C-alpha positions in Angstrom: -0.1 -0.2 0.0 1.1 3.4 -1.0 1.1 5.7 2.2 0.5 8.8 0.7 -1.2 11.6 3.2 -4.4 13.0 2.0 -6.2 16.1 3.4 -9.8 16.6 2.6 -11.3 20.2 2.1 -10.5 22.8 4.2 -7.4 21.2 6.1 -5.8 21.4 2.8 -6.2 24.9 2.6 -5.5 25.6 6.2 -2.3 23.6 5.8 -0.8 25.7 3.1 -1.6 29.2 4.8 1.0 30.4 7.3 -0.5 31.4 10.3 0.7 33.1 13.6 2.4 30.6 15.9 2.0 32.1 19.4 2.0 35.5 21.6 5.3 36.4 23.4 4.2 34.8 26.5 4.0 31.2 26.6 1.1 29.3 28.0 -0.2 25.6 28.5 2.1 22.8 26.9 4.8 25.4 25.0 5.2 26.6 28.7 5.4 23.4 30.7 7.9 22.2 27.7 9.9 25.4 28.0 10.3 25.1 31.5 11.0 21.5 31.9 13.7 21.2 28.7 11.5 18.0 27.6 8.4 16.9 25.6 6.9 13.7 26.2 5.7 11.8 23.0 3.0 9.4 22.8 3.8 6.4 20.6 2.1 3.1 19.9 3.9 -0.6 20.0 2.3 -2.5 17.1 0.5 0.2 14.9 2.5 -0.8 11.6 3.3 1.3 9.6 2.3 4.0 11.5 3.9 4.1 15.5 5.5 0.8 16.3 8.4 -1.1 17.9 10.6 -2.6 15.2 13.7 -4.1 17.1 15.5 -4.5 20.9 16.2 -1.0 21.2 12.8 -0.6 22.3 12.4 3.0 20.2 9.2 3.7 18.2 9.6 4.0 14.3 6.9 4.5 11.7 5.2 7.3 9.6 3.3 8.9 12.2 6.3 8.9 14.4 8.6 10.4 11.8 5.6 13.0 11.6 6.0 13.7 15.3 9.5 14.1 15.3 9.6 16.9 12.3 7.0 18.7 14.9 9.6 18.3 17.6 11.8 20.0 15.1 9.9 22.6 14.4 9.2 23.6 18.2 13.1 23.5 18.7 12.9 26.5 16.1 9.9 28.2 17.6 11.1 28.1 21.3 14.9 28.4 20.5 15.3 25.0 22.2 18.1 23.2 20.1 18.6 20.7 23.0 15.0 19.9 23.6 15.0 16.2 25.3 12.4 13.7 24.1 10.6 11.4 26.5 8.6 8.7 25.1 5.6 7.0 26.8 3.8 3.9 25.6 0.0 4.5 24.9 -2.6 2.0 23.6 -5.9 2.4 22.1 -7.5 2.8 25.6 -5.0 5.1 27.2 -4.2 7.6 24.5 -6.7 9.8 24.9 -6.5 9.7 28.8 -2.8 10.4 28.9 -3.0 13.5 26.7 -5.7 14.7 28.9 -4.0 14.4 32.1 -0.8 15.7 30.6 0.8 12.7 31.0 1.9 13.2 27.0 2.1 15.9 25.3 1.8 15.1 21.9 0.5 11.5 20.4 0.7 10.9 16.7 -0.2 7.3 16.0 -3.3 6.2 14.5 -6.0 8.3 16.2 -9.0 8.8 13.5 -10.5 12.2 14.4 -14.3 12.0 15.8 -16.5 14.6 16.9 -17.0 12.5 20.2 -13.2 12.5 20.7 -13.0 16.1 19.9 -15.0 16.6 23.0 -11.8 15.3 24.9 -8.7 16.2 22.8 -8.1 18.6 20.1 -6.6 17.1 16.8 -3.9 18.8 14.4 -4.2 18.8 10.8 -4.7 15.1 9.6 -1.9 13.2 7.5 -3.9 10.4 6.0 -7.2 8.9 5.1 -7.9 5.5 5.8 -11.0 3.0 5.6 -12.5 -0.1 7.5 -11.8 -3.5 5.9 -11.3 -7.2 6.6 -8.2 -9.0 7.0 -8.9 -12.6 6.2 -7.4 -15.8 4.9 -7.3 -16.3 1.3 -9.1 -19.8 1.7 -11.5 -18.6 4.2 -14.1 -18.1 2.1 -14.8 -14.4 3.6 -15.5 -12.0 0.9 -17.3 -9.3 2.6 -19.2 -8.4 5.9 -22.2 -10.7 4.3 -19.8 -13.7 4.9 -19.3 -13.0 8.7 -23.1 -14.0 10.0 -22.6 -16.0 13.1 -18.6 -16.0 13.2 -16.2 -14.8 15.3 -14.5 -11.5 14.2 -11.6 -10.0 16.1 -10.7 -5.8 16.4 -8.8 -3.8 18.7 -10.2 -2.6 21.9 -11.0 1.1 22.2 -11.0 2.2 19.0 -13.6 3.3 16.4 -13.7 0.3 14.8 -14.8 -2.0 17.7 -17.7 0.2 17.9 -18.5 0.4 14.6 -18.6 -3.5 14.1 -20.5 -4.3 17.0 -23.0 -1.7 16.2 -22.9 -3.4 12.3 -23.7 -6.9 13.8 -26.6 -5.8 16.0 -28.2 -3.6 13.6 -28.1 -6.1 10.8 -28.9 -9.0 13.1 -25.5 -10.7 12.0 -25.0 -12.7 15.2 -21.2 -12.0 15.1 -19.2 -12.8 18.2 -16.6 -9.9 18.4 -13.7 -10.4 19.9 -11.6 -7.2 21.2 -7.9 -7.8 21.7 -5.5 -5.5 23.5 -4.0 -4.0 20.3 -3.4 -4.8 16.9 -0.8 -7.4 17.1 -2.6 -9.6 19.3 -5.7 -9.1 17.1 -3.4 -10.4 14.5 -2.3 -13.4 16.2 -6.3 -14.2 17.2 -6.7 -14.7 13.3 -3.5 -16.6 12.5 -4.7 -19.4 15.4 -8.1 -19.5 13.7 -9.9 -17.8 17.0 -11.3 -15.4 14.6 -11.9 -15.8 11.0 -11.6 -11.8 10.1 -10.0 -9.0 11.5 -11.4 -5.5 11.1 -9.6 -2.4 11.5 -8.4 0.3 9.3 -7.0 -0.9 6.1 -3.3 0.7 6.3 -3.1 -1.2 9.7 -4.5 -4.5 8.2 -2.0 -4.0 5.2 0.8 -3.5 8.2 -0.1 -6.9 10.1 0.1 -8.6 6.8 3.5 -7.3 6.1 4.7 -8.6 8.9 3.0 -12.1 8.7 5.3 -15.2 8.4 3.6 -15.9 5.2 1.8 -12.2 3.9 0.6 -14.2 0.6 -1.8 -16.5 2.8 -3.7 -13.1 3.8 -5.8 -11.0 1.8 -7.7 -7.5 2.6 -11.4 -7.7 1.4 -14.8 -6.2 1.8 -16.3 -2.9 0.9 -15.3 0.0 2.9 -17.2 0.3 5.9 -16.1 3.4 7.8 -13.4 6.4 6.8 -11.5 8.5 9.0 -8.4 10.9 8.9 -5.9 10.4 11.2 -4.3 13.4 13.3 -2.0 14.1 16.1 -3.7 14.9 19.6 -2.8 17.5 21.9 -4.5 19.1 25.0 -7.9 20.7 24.4 -7.9 24.6 25.3 -4.2 24.8 24.3 -4.5 26.8 21.2 -1.0 28.1 21.4 0.4 24.6 21.4 -1.9 23.4 18.5 -0.6 26.3 16.2 2.6 25.2 16.5 2.1 21.8 15.8 -0.2 23.1 12.7 2.5 25.5 11.4 5.0 22.5 11.3 2.7 20.1 9.4 1.9 22.7 7.3 5.3 23.6 6.5 5.9 19.5 5.7 2.7 19.8 3.1 4.2 23.1 1.5 7.9 22.2 1.2 6.8 18.5 -0.2 8.8 17.0 2.8 5.7 15.1 3.9 6.0 12.9 0.9 9.5 11.8 1.6 8.3 10.9 4.8 
């Protein structure tokens, strides 16, 4: 899959327009970062290809993480802090929003879709990729789409919009699915791989990520009409427009310069 970021509608125009970054007096997260000399980044351990741990070093890598590091570079310039230190904090689908809310994490760029419900809890940056919900299944499973899931075990990841969607879909269409909620995407794929579920419902890019790391990627196929659409964005605390402005200004620079395509 070609991971090319897409902005929709007003977000495109917004990213291409330079905006004032912050006033002379720092507030909120920027003040915290300036005084502590450290920024805390949230990261995932199995959201391939966005934010994940690839080796024994324990350091996160991935597309979203590279975007996050670019934002840190922008902060270094804006705050005149070339020696700004980075602290990493592991988050999951269930903990990512609370940890941003309570200040444990300053910035989280992973695989979080923007929804109206989440916007009541945190603030979102410009988007950096568009994804759609589909199914990962074995080539010989006989599963071609959602109509084939009646009375079957389907796995998804706990704490995601996909989990809520598939449960509602099953109930609304009287499908009788047994929806299994795994702790993360890696565990969900293991359940699929070991036969505890016939399909894994998640955003397409994440499904291709799990397929890519399988022992035999060609055994698995992404199928089904798209059932949900989301844009992934970075999360920051609500009511902190000064920090959000810096994040968006850096993202805008990535788009204007074309650097985002290289990432």
